[in-house]
Every structure is written in structure tokens, then in C-alpha cells.
C-alpha positions as CSV (number, residue, x, y, z in Angstrom):
1,M,-8.5,40.9,8.1
2,P,-10.2,37.4,8.7
3,T,-9.6,35.7,12.0
4,P,-7.4,32.5,11.9
5,T,-8.9,29.2,12.3
6,K,-6.4,27.8,14.8
7,G,-3.8,29.6,16.8
8,P,-2.3,33.1,16.3
9,R,-1.7,34.7,12.9
10,L,1.9,34.1,11.9
11,G,2.3,37.6,10.6
12,G,0.9,39.1,7.4
13,S,-2.1,37.9,5.5
14,P,-3.7,34.5,5.3
15,A,-2.0,33.8,2.0
16,H,1.4,34.5,3.6
17,E,0.5,32.2,6.5
18,R,-0.4,29.3,4.1
19,L,2.8,29.8,2.2
20,M,4.9,29.9,5.4
21,L,3.2,26.7,6.7
22,A,3.7,25.0,3.3
23,N,7.4,25.8,3.3
24,L,7.7,24.6,6.9
25,A,6.0,21.3,5.9
26,T,8.3,20.9,2.9
27,A,11.4,21.4,5.1
28,L,10.0,19.0,7.7
29,F,9.5,16.2,5.1
30,Q,12.8,16.9,3.4
31,H,15.0,16.9,6.6
32,G,12.9,14.9,9.1
33,K,13.1,17.6,11.7
34,I,13.3,21.4,11.8
35,K,14.0,24.0,14.5
36,T,11.4,26.9,14.6
37,T,9.4,28.8,17.1
38,E,6.9,27.0,19.3
39,T,4.0,28.9,17.8
40,K,5.0,27.9,14.2
41,A,5.6,24.3,15.3
42,K,2.2,24.1,16.9
43,R,0.5,25.5,13.8
44,L,2.5,23.1,11.5
45,R,1.7,19.9,13.4
46,P,-1.9,19.5,12.2
47,L,-1.0,20.3,8.6
48,A,1.9,17.9,8.5
49,E,-0.2,15.1,10.0
50,Q,-3.0,15.7,7.5
51,L,-0.5,15.5,4.7
52,I,1.0,12.2,6.0
53,T,-2.5,10.8,6.3
54,K,-3.3,11.7,2.7
55,A,0.1,10.2,1.6
56,K,-0.8,6.9,3.4
57,R,-4.0,6.6,1.3
58,G,-1.7,6.9,-1.8
59,D,-4.2,7.5,-4.5
60,L,-3.9,10.1,-7.3
61,A,-6.4,12.5,-5.8
62,N,-4.6,12.7,-2.5
63,R,-1.2,13.0,-4.3
64,R,-2.6,16.0,-6.1
65,R,-3.9,17.5,-2.8
66,V,-0.5,17.1,-1.2
67,A,1.2,18.5,-4.3
68,S,-0.9,21.6,-4.1
69,V,0.6,22.3,-0.6
70,V,4.1,20.8,-1.0
71,R,5.3,22.3,-4.3
72,D,8.6,20.3,-4.5
73,K,8.0,17.1,-6.5
74,D,11.0,15.4,-5.0
75,V,9.6,15.9,-1.5
76,V,6.1,14.7,-2.6
77,F,7.8,11.6,-3.9
78,Q,9.7,11.1,-0.7
79,L,6.5,11.6,1.4
80,F,4.5,9.0,-0.6
81,D,7.2,6.4,-1.1
82,Q,9.4,6.6,2.0
83,I,7.7,8.5,4.8
84,A,4.0,7.3,4.5
85,P,4.9,3.5,4.5
86,R,6.7,3.9,7.8
87,Y,3.4,4.9,9.4
88,A,1.2,2.3,7.8
89,S,0.1,0.8,11.1
90,R,0.0,4.0,13.1
91,P,-3.3,5.8,13.3
92,G,-1.9,9.3,14.0
93,G,0.6,11.2,16.0
94,Y,3.4,11.3,13.3
95,T,5.2,14.4,14.7
96,R,6.8,15.3,18.0
97,I,7.4,18.8,19.3
98,V,10.4,19.2,21.7
99,K,10.7,22.6,23.4
100,T,14.2,24.1,23.5
101,G,15.5,27.2,25.1
102,P,14.7,30.8,24.0
103,R,16.3,32.3,20.9
104,K,19.3,34.4,21.6
105,G,18.2,37.6,19.8
106,D,14.6,38.1,20.8
107,A,14.1,35.4,23.5
108,A,11.4,33.8,21.4
109,P,10.6,30.3,22.7
110,M,12.0,27.8,20.3
111,A,11.1,24.2,19.5
112,I,12.1,21.3,17.4
113,I,9.4,19.5,15.4
114,E,10.4,16.1,14.1
115,L,8.8,13.1,12.5
116,V,8.4,10.2,15.0
117,E,10.7,7.4,13.9
118,E,8.3,4.5,13.4
119,M,10.0,1.3,12.4
120,V,8.0,-1.1,10.3
121,A,7.2,-3.7,12.9
122,A,5.1,-6.8,13.0
123,P,1.4,-6.2,13.4
124,P,-0.1,-6.5,16.9
125,A,-0.5,-10.0,18.3
126,K,-4.2,-10.2,17.5
127,A,-3.6,-9.6,13.8
128,T,-0.8,-12.1,13.8
129,K,-3.0,-14.8,15.2
130,K,-5.8,-14.0,12.8
131,A,-3.4,-14.0,9.9
132,A,-1.9,-17.3,11.0
133,S,-5.4,-18.9,11.3
134,R,-6.4,-17.6,7.9
135,K,-3.2,-18.9,6.4
136,A,-3.8,-22.3,7.9
137,A,-7.4,-22.4,6.7
138,Q,-6.3,-21.4,3.2
139,Q,-3.6,-24.2,3.3
140,D,-6.3,-26.7,4.3
141,K,-8.5,-25.7,1.4
142,V,-5.6,-26.0,-1.0
143,E,-4.7,-29.4,0.3
144,A,-8.3,-30.5,0.0
145,L,-8.6,-29.3,-3.6
146,A,-5.2,-30.5,-4.8
147,P,-4.9,-34.1,-6.0
148,D,-2.9,-36.5,-4.0
149,E,0.9,-36.5,-4.6
150,E,0.7,-40.2,-5.6
151,A,-1.5,-39.3,-8.6
152,P,1.3,-37.9,-10.8
153,A,3.4,-41.0,-10.1
154,S,0.5,-43.3,-11.0
155,R,-0.1,-41.3,-14.2
156,A,3.5,-41.8,-15.2
157,A,3.1,-45.5,-14.6
158,D,-0.1,-45.5,-16.7
159,Q,1.7,-43.9,-19.7
160,D,4.0,-47.0,-19.9
161,A,1.0,-49.4,-19.8
162,E,-1.2,-50.3,-22.7
163,P,-4.0,-47.9,-23.7
164,P,-7.4,-48.9,-22.3
165,Q,-9.7,-50.8,-24.5
166,S,-13.5,-50.6,-24.6
167,A,-15.8,-53.5,-24.0
168,S,-16.2,-53.9,-27.8
169,G,-12.4,-54.3,-28.1
170,D,-11.8,-50.9,-29.8
171,T,-8.6,-49.1,-28.9
172,A,-8.4,-45.4,-28.1
173,A,-6.7,-44.7,-31.5
174,A,-9.4,-46.6,-33.4
175,R,-12.1,-44.6,-31.5
176,A,-10.4,-41.3,-32.4
177,D,-10.3,-42.3,-36.1
178,S,-13.9,-43.2,-36.1
179,D,-14.8,-39.9,-34.3
180,E,-13.0,-38.0,-37.0
181,A,-14.8,-39.9,-39.8
182,D,-18.1,-39.1,-38.1
183,T,-17.4,-35.4,-37.9
184,S,-16.2,-35.2,-41.5
185,A,-19.4,-37.0,-42.6
186,T,-21.6,-34.5,-40.7
187,R,-19.7,-31.6,-42.3
188,E,-20.4,-32.9,-45.8
189,D,-24.1,-33.3,-44.9
190,D,-24.2,-29.7,-43.6
191,K,-22.8,-28.4,-46.9
192,S,-25.4,-30.1,-49.1
């Protein structure tokens, strides 16, 4: 029998161990916290945190990797759409293990493993200052590129005024008519 990578074997074969941890992870994501033995909780923690990290990335490949461990589609959806966004600004440490008393039947040490309740909070002060300065710089650029607010009012006043005339005395309508005549003449020349 191969030796386990981390911690004690949880009984049975490596396949049984993987299935047991997958079921524990599914229950943890479904209920938010579960009560189990300390050994199982300590073995579950790295797996659960890896799954949450993959869910934070949110792409299709990571969704498929998580779905290969957590077989319940509803729990996968909950993990990607509800649990992972809560930890968007947290770099790790998504779970907490709280030790409780021994189990009554066999005196096995028990523990509660739960997801840390991370409220979506404002980013740290540094990021806020950076974001504010970027926003101010962007606003300055927009103001510099945007025409003055007086320009639309002056355009409205120009519409009521007479159309501009050229130095030769032609109006804009007369120029447009002559331009159309010129283009039609060149088309006839191209045909022949």
C-alpha cells in the first residue's frame, strides 16, 4: 500500500481516502461548517483551500478541476458564485478548525471545520488612494478631451443664424448643388 502524502491514512485505500475527502469538502461547501474528527479536518483543510483558490480564478478549466472532486453540480455552482467572491481580497486561510471535546463512543478527538466568514469589505487604504488618484486622473483626461459646455449652446444659437457664405458670395446650399453636379459629371466621364 502506498504511503500517504500528508498525514495519516484515513482507513482503506487511497481511492477511499480521496472519496472521503471529496465528500467532506462537498459537505463543507454545502453547509459552511461540519463536525468531524481532528485528523479528517486537518486532512480536509488543504483540499478545501485549493478548491476555493481554483474557484476564485473562475475559468472553465478550474471549474472542471473542481467538478472532478466535488461531484454535486449545485455545490460547484455555490462554490463559484457565492463562496469564492467572498474571499476575492483574501490570499488564503479560508477555513478554521475549532477543536471540541472527545466523541462519546470512542473518545476520538473531534473538531469543527468551518469557512471563515469574510465580508466583502473595501480594499485596503493603499488601494483606495491609488484608485482615487487614477479616477481623478481619468476625470482630468475626460475634461480635457471633452468640448466646453458652452459649445452646445453656441451651436444651437448658430442654427438660428444665417448659413455662412464664402468670399465669392456662394451659400452652403449652392456649393452642395455644385459639388453634386461635379460628381455626376465625373461619373459620366468614367463610364465613357
